[in-house]
C-alpha positions as a Markdown table, in Angstrom:
| # | Residue | x | y | z |
|---|---|---|---|---|
| 1 | Met | 123.3 | 113.1 | 110.8 |
| 2 | Ala | 124.3 | 111.1 | 108.5 |
| 3 | Lys | 125.8 | 107.3 | 108.6 |
| 4 | Asp | 129.2 | 107.6 | 106.8 |
| 5 | Val | 129.7 | 103.6 | 107.0 |
| 6 | Gln | 127.9 | 101.6 | 104.8 |
| 7 | Leu | 128.4 | 97.7 | 104.8 |
| 8 | Tyr | 127.8 | 95.6 | 101.8 |
| 9 | Ala | 127.8 | 92.2 | 102.6 |
| 10 | Leu | 126.1 | 88.5 | 101.6 |
| 11 | Ser | 123.9 | 86.8 | 104.5 |
| 12 | Thr | 126.2 | 83.9 | 103.7 |
| 13 | Cys | 129.7 | 85.2 | 103.8 |
| 14 | Val | 131.8 | 84.7 | 107.1 |
| 15 | His | 134.2 | 87.5 | 106.3 |
| 16 | Cys | 131.2 | 89.6 | 106.0 |
| 17 | Lys | 129.6 | 88.5 | 109.6 |
| 18 | Asn | 133.2 | 89.0 | 110.9 |
| 19 | Ala | 133.2 | 92.8 | 109.5 |
| 20 | Lys | 129.6 | 93.2 | 111.0 |
| 21 | Lys | 130.4 | 92.0 | 114.1 |
| 22 | Phe | 134.1 | 93.9 | 114.6 |
| 23 | Leu | 132.0 | 97.6 | 113.9 |
| 24 | Asp | 129.5 | 96.3 | 116.6 |
| 25 | Glu | 132.1 | 95.5 | 118.8 |
| 26 | Gln | 133.8 | 99.5 | 117.4 |
| 27 | Gly | 130.4 | 100.9 | 118.5 |
| 28 | Val | 129.9 | 101.9 | 115.2 |
| 29 | Asp | 126.7 | 103.6 | 113.3 |
| 30 | Tyr | 126.6 | 101.8 | 110.0 |
| 31 | Glu | 124.3 | 100.5 | 107.4 |
| 32 | Cys | 124.2 | 97.2 | 106.2 |
| 33 | Thr | 123.0 | 95.9 | 102.9 |
| 34 | Tyr | 122.6 | 92.2 | 101.9 |
| 35 | Val | 122.7 | 92.1 | 98.6 |
| 36 | Asp | 121.8 | 88.5 | 98.7 |
| 37 | Arg | 118.3 | 89.1 | 100.0 |
| 38 | Leu | 117.8 | 91.9 | 97.8 |
| 39 | Ser | 115.7 | 91.5 | 94.5 |
| 40 | Gly | 115.3 | 93.7 | 91.2 |
| 41 | Glu | 115.5 | 97.2 | 90.7 |
| 42 | Glu | 116.9 | 97.4 | 94.7 |
| 43 | Arg | 119.5 | 94.6 | 93.9 |
| 44 | Gln | 120.6 | 96.8 | 90.9 |
| 45 | Gln | 121.3 | 99.0 | 92.4 |
| 46 | Ala | 123.6 | 97.6 | 95.4 |
| 47 | Ile | 125.4 | 96.2 | 93.1 |
| 48 | Asp | 126.0 | 99.0 | 90.8 |
| 49 | Glu | 127.2 | 100.9 | 94.1 |
| 50 | Val | 129.6 | 98.3 | 94.9 |
| 51 | Lys | 130.8 | 98.2 | 91.5 |
| 52 | Lys | 131.8 | 101.6 | 91.2 |
| 53 | Asn | 134.0 | 101.3 | 94.3 |
| 54 | Asn | 134.7 | 97.5 | 93.9 |
| 55 | Pro | 135.0 | 96.3 | 90.2 |
| 56 | Asn | 135.3 | 93.0 | 91.5 |
| 57 | Leu | 132.1 | 92.9 | 92.8 |
| 58 | Ser | 134.1 | 90.9 | 95.7 |
| 59 | Phe | 132.7 | 90.9 | 99.8 |
| 60 | Pro | 132.5 | 92.3 | 102.1 |
| 61 | Thr | 132.8 | 95.8 | 100.6 |
| 62 | Met | 132.7 | 98.3 | 103.0 |
| 63 | Leu | 132.4 | 102.4 | 102.4 |
| 64 | Ile | 134.0 | 104.6 | 105.2 |
| 65 | Gly | 133.7 | 108.2 | 104.2 |
| 66 | Asp | 135.2 | 108.5 | 101.4 |
| 67 | Lys | 137.3 | 105.5 | 101.5 |
| 68 | Cys | 136.5 | 102.0 | 100.5 |
| 69 | Val | 137.9 | 99.2 | 102.4 |
| 70 | Val | 137.1 | 95.6 | 100.4 |
| 71 | Gly | 137.2 | 92.5 | 102.6 |
| 72 | Phe | 137.6 | 92.1 | 106.4 |
| 73 | Lys | 141.1 | 94.2 | 106.7 |
| 74 | Lys | 140.7 | 94.9 | 110.6 |
| 75 | Asp | 143.6 | 97.7 | 110.5 |
| 76 | Glu | 142.3 | 99.2 | 106.9 |
| 77 | Ile | 138.8 | 99.4 | 108.6 |
| 78 | Gln | 140.2 | 100.6 | 111.8 |
| 79 | Asp | 142.1 | 103.6 | 110.3 |
| 80 | Ala | 139.3 | 104.5 | 108.0 |
| 81 | Leu | 137.1 | 104.9 | 111.1 |
| 82 | Glu | 139.5 | 107.1 | 113.0 |
| 83 | Lys | 139.6 | 109.5 | 110.2 |
| 84 | Ile | 135.4 | 109.9 | 110.0 |
């Protein structure tokens, strides 16, 4: 089964760390991409993907099923997780 949760984060961002910790605590199977650790074309692809869902390019940006949650908003994340 494909992972339905994709987290785009920065390795230095406290909100990103909290979002990652929350997903871990919930036992969610997810893919995490640290955009600031990528380079070249790989980094550009990640940035383009984030911008498609979050034009402000802010972090964390989380894609949960067909929903995009920007920032560490526990309630929104929980709600989206229940729908996938």
